[in-house]
Backbone as CSV, one residue per row, in Angstrom:
resi,resn,N_x,N_y,N_z,CA_x,CA_y,CA_z,C_x,C_y,C_z
1,MET,99.901,48.165,36.428,99.583,48.134,35.016,98.101,48.431,34.852
2,THR,97.758,49.070,33.795,96.373,49.459,33.593,95.514,48.256,33.248
3,GLU,94.331,48.252,33.800,93.402,47.146,33.574,92.836,47.149,32.158
4,LYS,92.757,48.312,31.499,92.143,48.368,30.177,92.909,47.544,29.151
5,HIS,94.172,47.277,29.387,94.971,46.472,28.456,94.898,44.986,28.788
6,GLY,94.287,44.641,29.911,94.167,43.246,30.280,95.481,42.627,30.722
7,GLU,96.443,43.449,31.089,97.746,42.951,31.528,97.911,43.239,33.017
8,ARG,98.512,42.303,33.694,98.853,42.514,35.102,100.295,42.978,35.175
9,LYS,100.588,43.755,36.177,101.951,44.237,36.374,102.858,43.043,36.656
10,VAL,104.011,43.050,36.019,105.001,42.011,36.260,106.304,42.682,36.663
11,PRO,107.093,42.031,37.514,108.345,42.655,37.958,109.446,42.616,36.898
12,HIS,109.240,41.881,35.834,110.290,41.645,34.847,110.392,42.728,33.783
13,LEU,109.256,43.381,33.477,109.216,44.394,32.425,108.395,45.588,32.881
14,SER,108.769,46.768,32.387,107.953,47.953,32.657,106.648,47.822,31.866
15,GLU,105.701,48.700,32.163,104.431,48.669,31.440,104.655,48.859,29.946
16,ASP,105.463,49.839,29.568,105.738,50.066,28.148,106.404,48.862,27.509
17,GLU,107.367,48.256,28.202,108.056,47.079,27.662,107.088,45.916,27.454
18,LEU,106.267,45.668,28.463,105.331,44.554,28.382,104.293,44.777,27.279
19,LEU,103.743,45.988,27.201,102.725,46.260,26.186,103.321,46.256,24.776
20,ALA,104.558,46.698,24.637,105.222,46.630,23.325,105.436,45.171,22.930
21,TRP,105.896,44.352,23.865,106.122,42.933,23.589,104.818,42.226,23.253
22,ARG,103.805,42.432,24.081,102.501,41.801,23.829,101.912,42.286,22.510
23,GLY,102.082,43.569,22.226,101.581,44.115,20.967,102.228,43.449,19.768
24,LEU,103.519,43.220,19.864,104.234,42.543,18.774,103.700,41.128,18.571
25,LEU,103.522,40.396,19.670,103.005,39.028,19.582,101.582,38.994,19.023
26,GLU,100.742,39.882,19.513,99.350,39.915,19.067,99.239,40.343,17.610
27,LEU,100.043,41.319,17.207,100.036,41.762,15.820,100.415,40.613,14.894
28,GLU,101.495,39.921,15.214,101.927,38.813,14.371,100.838,37.741,14.279
29,ALA,100.290,37.364,15.421,99.278,36.307,15.439,98.043,36.707,14.623
30,ARG,97.566,37.924,14.812,96.343,38.361,14.121,96.561,38.521,12.612
31,VAL,97.656,39.165,12.240,97.914,39.383,10.817,98.153,38.051,10.115
32,LEU,98.961,37.181,10.699,99.223,35.891,10.064,97.961,35.048,9.967
33,ALA,97.090,35.126,10.967,95.840,34.361,10.918,94.964,34.828,9.751
34,VAL,94.861,36.132,9.543,94.059,36.658,8.437,94.688,36.284,7.097
35,LEU,96.005,36.476,6.977,96.688,36.146,5.722,96.572,34.658,5.416
36,ASP,96.702,33.827,6.448,96.586,32.380,6.271,95.181,32.014,5.793
37,ALA,94.160,32.591,6.413,92.773,32.285,6.032,92.502,32.700,4.588
38,GLU,92.995,33.850,4.185,92.787,34.304,2.807,93.479,33.377,1.812
39,LEU,94.705,32.976,2.115,95.421,32.057,1.222,94.724,30.700,1.160
40,GLN,94.238,30.229,2.311,93.517,28.952,2.341,92.238,29.034,1.503
41,ASP,91.466,30.095,1.723,90.177,30.246,1.046,90.318,30.389,-0.467
42,LEU,91.292,31.176,-0.901,91.393,31.512,-2.323,92.332,30.597,-3.112
43,HIS,93.315,29.986,-2.412,94.340,29.236,-3.149,94.636,27.859,-2.560
44,SER,93.951,27.493,-1.502,94.200,26.219,-0.802,95.659,26.062,-0.396
45,LEU,96.246,27.163,0.070,97.626,27.175,0.563,97.641,27.709,1.984
46,SER,98.402,27.076,2.849,98.638,27.657,4.172,99.705,28.734,4.023
47,ILE,99.840,29.570,5.033,100.878,30.602,4.978,102.262,29.956,4.958
48,ALA,102.430,28.814,5.617,103.720,28.104,5.605,104.018,27.573,4.202
49,GLU,103.005,27.038,3.542,103.191,26.541,2.171,103.491,27.697,1.214
50,PHE,102.780,28.801,1.394,103.048,29.994,0.592,104.490,30.425,0.782
51,ASP,104.950,30.487,2.025,106.306,30.942,2.305,107.338,30.007,1.677
52,ALA,107.094,28.703,1.714,108.023,27.760,1.084,108.107,28.012,-0.420
53,LEU,106.962,28.164,-1.065,106.955,28.450,-2.502,107.643,29.788,-2.788
54,TYR,107.382,30.766,-1.955,107.967,32.103,-2.133,109.485,32.058,-1.973
55,GLN,109.962,31.348,-0.951,111.412,31.247,-0.749,112.085,30.534,-1.923
56,LEU,111.437,29.515,-2.459,111.985,28.840,-3.647,111.987,29.793,-4.838
57,TRP,110.931,30.555,-5.004,110.825,31.525,-6.100,111.951,32.549,-6.028
58,LEU,112.325,32.941,-4.806,113.414,33.902,-4.614,114.783,33.296,-4.913
59,SER,114.900,31.990,-4.816,116.180,31.305,-5.002,116.528,31.203,-6.486
60,PRO,117.840,31.182,-6.791,118.250,31.032,-8.196,117.641,29.775,-8.820
61,ALA,117.043,29.929,-9.989,116.403,28.838,-10.732,115.275,28.174,-9.944
62,GLY,114.763,28.859,-8.912,113.667,28.300,-8.118,114.048,27.055,-7.354
63,ARG,115.336,26.925,-7.042,115.859,25.694,-6.433,116.693,26.025,-5.199
64,CYS,116.545,25.179,-4.164,117.251,25.418,-2.903,117.471,24.096,-2.182
65,ARG,118.616,23.967,-1.507,118.857,22.789,-0.678,117.861,22.782,0.471
66,MET,117.419,21.594,0.809,116.411,21.450,1.870,116.897,22.058,3.185
67,LYS,118.152,21.838,3.559,118.652,22.376,4.834,118.672,23.903,4.812
68,ASP,118.981,24.492,3.663,118.969,25.951,3.547,117.532,26.487,3.567
69,LEU,116.641,25.753,2.940,115.235,26.138,2.949,114.670,26.100,4.368
70,ALA,115.077,25.092,5.146,114.632,24.991,6.539,115.049,26.229,7.324
71,GLU,116.265,26.723,7.088,116.741,27.928,7.779,115.938,29.161,7.350
72,LYS,115.641,29.255,6.065,114.881,30.406,5.572,113.460,30.400,6.108
73,LEU,112.890,29.217,6.283,111.511,29.093,6.750,111.409,29.036,8.269
74,LEU,112.538,28.971,8.937,112.580,28.903,10.392,111.865,27.664,10.921
75,VAL,112.103,26.534,10.260,111.551,25.259,10.711,112.680,24.237,10.757
76,SER,112.414,23.124,11.395,113.402,22.052,11.460,113.520,21.368,10.107
77,ARG,114.565,20.567,9.946,114.717,19.812,8.700,113.539,18.850,8.520
78,GLY,113.096,18.244,9.617,111.940,17.357,9.538,110.682,18.118,9.134
79,GLY,110.532,19.321,9.677,109.374,20.151,9.333,109.372,20.553,7.873
80,VAL,110.538,20.912,7.356,110.598,21.307,5.943,110.367,20.100,5.050
81,THR,110.809,18.927,5.478,110.571,17.715,4.683,109.082,17.446,4.561
82,LYS,108.343,17.541,5.657,106.892,17.326,5.618,106.200,18.369,4.744
83,LEU,106.619,19.612,4.880,106.040,20.704,4.107,106.288,20.502,2.610
84,ILE,107.515,20.195,2.244,107.861,19.997,0.838,107.173,18.745,0.286
85,THR,107.015,17.719,1.117,106.309,16.515,0.673,104.865,16.845,0.319
86,ARG,104.195,17.661,1.143,102.821,18.081,0.832,102.763,18.841,-0.491
87,LEU,103.718,19.747,-0.683,103.744,20.538,-1.906,104.106,19.672,-3.115
88,ARG,104.986,18.711,-2.923,105.346,17.793,-4.012,104.141,16.947,-4.411
89,ASN,103.392,16.480,-3.425,102.210,15.668,-3.713,101.163,16.424,-4.524
90,ARG,101.194,17.739,-4.451,100.275,18.585,-5.221,100.888,19.038,-6.546
91,GLY,102.131,18.613,-6.811,102.800,18.969,-8.064,103.358,20.379,-8.087
92,LEU,103.494,20.997,-6.913,103.956,22.384,-6.841,105.464,22.499,-6.673
93,VAL,106.073,21.423,-6.182,107.507,21.382,-5.905,108.024,20.013,-6.315
94,ALA,109.261,19.983,-6.789,109.941,18.711,-7.061,111.086,18.561,-6.076
95,ARG,111.331,17.329,-5.661,112.509,17.033,-4.820,113.558,16.422,-5.720
96,LEU,114.749,16.981,-5.688,115.824,16.554,-6.569,117.038,16.124,-5.755
97,SER,117.638,15.028,-6.151,118.892,14.599,-5.525,119.844,14.159,-6.623
98,GLN,121.133,14.300,-6.328,122.145,13.905,-7.301,122.814,12.631,-6.825
99,SER,123.104,11.769,-7.751,123.732,10.493,-7.433,125.036,10.721,-6.668
100,GLY,125.202,9.983,-5.583,126.412,10.086,-4.777,126.430,11.222,-3.778
101,GLN,125.361,12.003,-3.713,125.293,13.106,-2.756,124.103,12.926,-1.840
102,GLN,124.310,13.279,-0.569,123.218,13.172,0.392,122.251,14.350,0.292
103,ALA,122.757,15.493,-0.179,121.940,16.703,-0.216,120.749,16.531,-1.154
104,VAL,119.621,17.036,-0.699,118.397,17.017,-1.500,117.973,18.462,-1.708
105,ASP,117.590,18.771,-2.935,117.112,20.105,-3.269,115.604,20.064,-3.482
106,ALA,114.977,21.199,-3.251,113.577,21.393,-3.618,113.575,22.391,-4.753
107,GLN,112.710,22.166,-5.737,112.619,23.082,-6.864,111.161,23.392,-7.162
108,LEU,110.902,24.654,-7.382,109.571,25.125,-7.726,109.215,24.609,-9.125
109,THR,108.056,23.996,-9.259,107.605,23.532,-10.571,106.861,24.663,-11.285
110,GLU,106.555,24.448,-12.543,105.785,25.435,-13.303,104.414,25.651,-12.651
111,ALA,103.788,24.551,-12.234,102.483,24.664,-11.557,102.618,25.426,-10.247
112,GLY,103.714,25.190,-9.530,103.958,25.899,-8.280,104.132,27.389,-8.502
113,GLU,104.858,27.739,-9.554,105.065,29.157,-9.845,103.760,29.828,-10.279
114,GLU,102.936,29.117,-11.045,101.644,29.672,-11.465,100.750,29.944,-10.255
115,LEU,100.683,28.974,-9.339,99.862,29.162,-8.144,100.433,30.272,-7.266
116,LEU,101.751,30.285,-7.118,102.393,31.315,-6.296,102.112,32.709,-6.846
117,THR,102.168,32.866,-8.146,101.918,34.175,-8.751,100.533,34.695,-8.359
118,LYS,99.537,33.830,-8.404,98.179,34.220,-7.998,98.121,34.475,-6.489
119,ALA,98.775,33.604,-5.718,98.743,33.731,-4.261,99.480,34.990,-3.789
120,MET,100.526,35.391,-4.508,101.241,36.622,-4.126,100.325,37.834,-4.242
121,ASP,99.470,37.859,-5.257,98.523,38.973,-5.375,97.657,39.064,-4.117
122,THR,97.146,37.930,-3.675,96.306,37.880,-2.476,97.107,38.256,-1.232
123,HIS,98.253,37.619,-1.077,99.069,37.805,0.128,99.509,39.259,0.287
124,PHE,100.104,39.817,-0.760,100.647,41.166,-0.624,99.556,42.233,-0.598
125,ALA,98.392,41.947,-1.173,97.253,42.856,-0.993,96.835,42.858,0.473
126,GLY,96.864,41.678,1.114,96.555,41.591,2.538,97.585,42.305,3.388
127,VAL,98.858,42.141,3.065,99.928,42.840,3.789,99.723,44.344,3.678
128,ARG,99.428,44.802,2.477,99.201,46.245,2.277,97.988,46.706,3.091
129,ARG,96.886,45.965,3.018,95.643,46.347,3.704,95.799,46.334,5.224
130,LEU,96.443,45.289,5.754,96.510,45.093,7.200,97.637,45.854,7.880
131,VAL,98.716,46.135,7.141,99.889,46.749,7.776,100.328,48.020,7.051
132,VAL,100.764,47.882,5.817,101.426,48.978,5.109,100.549,50.219,5.009
133,SER,99.294,50.057,4.636,98.409,51.217,4.429,98.073,51.935,5.733
134,ARG,98.353,51.296,6.846,97.997,51.887,8.137,99.151,52.666,8.755
135,LEU,100.290,52.694,8.038,101.473,53.387,8.539,101.913,54.458,7.556
136,SER,102.448,55.537,8.087,103.007,56.585,7.232,104.361,56.106,6.692
137,PRO,104.875,56.753,5.649,106.208,56.391,5.160,107.282,56.457,6.252
138,ASP,107.209,57.463,7.116,108.179,57.558,8.218,108.034,56.392,9.192
139,GLU,106.787,56.018,9.497,106.556,54.884,10.397,107.050,53.579,9.779
140,LEU,106.873,53.434,8.480,107.379,52.226,7.806,108.900,52.151,7.889
141,ARG,109.566,53.286,7.674,111.030,53.296,7.783,111.465,52.965,9.215
142,THR,110.755,53.500,10.190,111.069,53.205,11.591,110.846,51.728,11.887
143,LEU,109.734,51.176,11.409,109.460,49.757,11.611,110.553,48.903,10.967
144,ARG,110.965,49.282,9.781,112.053,48.544,9.105,113.335,48.604,9.925
145,THR,113.667,49.766,10.461,114.865,49.915,11.287,114.779,49.039,12.526
146,ILE,113.627,49.041,13.166,113.432,48.254,14.387,113.522,46.766,14.087
147,THR,112.824,46.307,13.065,112.839,44.870,12.770,114.221,44.406,12.327
148,THR,114.938,45.244,11.591,116.315,44.888,11.192,117.186,44.721,12.426
149,ARG,117.078,45.643,13.359,117.891,45.562,14.590,117.521,44.349,15.424
150,LEU,116.232,44.067,15.559,115.791,42.964,16.411,116.061,41.600,15.794
151,ARG,116.134,41.520,14.474,116.435,40.220,13.825,117.845,39.745,14.146
152,ASP,118.753,40.689,14.372,120.143,40.338,14.698,120.235,40.060,16.196
153,LEU,120.037,38.796,16.563,120.002,38.432,17.980,121.376,38.468,18.634
154,ASP,122.428,38.539,17.841,123.775,38.592,18.396,124.233,40.026,18.644
155,GLY,123.521,41.000,18.061,123.975,42.394,18.111,123.527,43.157,19.296
């Protein structure tokens, strides 16, 4: 393996495979770190908090069962509970339960939607600046095809 990439040869992956994998990991880490810092600086939201608000915004009536929200956010039920509790304490989300049912829903509040609207401007401007603007339309379509295929871990 070439030294300029800082990778040592491994018997498990070819050079192209290893550099593609490492590139994917490094890209995600770097882009998310920048997006997180911008959201923190401008809106006092972490990227995880932004994503929770965004997923609720996408849901009908801004409301979603906690277990379903955990799946959308790729966190455990305990993790989503802590996240939603932080957002509830700031008045951005309400936790709702119905008498006689164990299920708990999270719902985006008016304040949460107002903050999210501002944060989306920041977030998606960062996505455009860091990723979208650096790729041609053909490259974006290819990236979409690749990510769609890789998300299906059973396929």
